[in-house]
N, C-alpha and C positions, 0 to 999 in steps of 0.2 A: 384650152391652153392658151398662156400669153408667154410672149417671147421678146426678148427686143436682142438686137445687133450692133455686134464692135468692130468697125470697121478703121483697119490702123495703117500708117504709110509707116511703109517698111521695103527695104530692097529684095528681101526674100516673098513676099505676098507677091497676089494676082495686085493686080489694079485696082485701084478705090471702086470702080463701074461694074468690072469682074467680080469681086467681093460682095456689093451691093447684090447683084444678079445671084450668086450662089447664095446666100442667105434669105432672098426673097424666093426663090426658087424651092428652098428648104422648106420653109413656109408651109410652101401651095403643098408639095408634095406630101409632108406630116398632117397636113390641119392645124396648122399655131395660127393662133392673131398675134399678128408685128406691128408691136404699138409703137416701138422710136427704135431707130440704128444713130448711134452713136457715129460720130467721124473726127477722125486722127485730126488734128490739125497742121499737123508734119510738123512741130517743133519736138524736136528729140531731146528729151532730157528721163529723168527716170522713169518707168514706165506706168510706175502708180502715182507719178504726179501730171501726168498730162489731162488737161485741161477735159478733155472727152472724157476721159476713166474715168477720173472724180465725176464728171454730170454721169456717169454709167450709175456708181456706188449710189448716190444721193437720188436718182430715180427709183431705185430697187429699192432703196430705207424708205421712200416715202408714201410710193405708188400701193405696194402690197397689193401689187395685180402680179408682178412677175414670175415668171414659171421658169423660164430658160432665160442664159445670155448666150446666144448664139457666137460664132467667129470663125472667121477662118485662119486653118494653121499655117505655117508658113512650109513652105516644100523643100527649108534647108534648117537642118537646128541650129537654132540662135539664143538668146540667153531669153525673149520673150516664152519661148518651150519650159524651160526651167522653173517659171514663175506658173504655170499652166496649175498643177498639182498644188500650189498653195493658194491658191485663188480660186478652184474651187472647192478649195474645206473651207476657205474663206466665205464664200459661196454662199456654201452649203450647208452650212452649222449657224451663221447668222442671218442668213435673209430663207433658208430652205428653198434655194434659187442653184438648178443645174447649170452647170458648164458643157456645152454643146460644142466641137468641132463640126465645121461644115467643110466640104469636101466641096 
C-alpha cells in the first residue's frame, strides 16, 4: 500500500524533523511505501491555499497510486483539527484515499 505525508509548520505541531520521523516510522511499522513527503513552506494563509497542500491534491489526483495521506495531529485543538473531517470526506469520495493521523 502506498502513502504520502503532509508536514505542516505550526506552533501547535512537533518540529518539521519530528513530524518527518513520525511519518517515516509509521510507514515502516505498518509496511507502507512512502512515495512522497510534502512540506509546508511556512507561509500562513488559508489551509487549502498553501502551495504544499495544493501539490498534495495534485499528486493524489494524477498519480492514481496513493492509498493513504498521513499527517501529524496537532497537540492542541486548532482550526486545522476542524478541517480534518472535511478533508477526510473529500479525499475518500474523490480519490478513495484515507487520511491517517500519525502519533
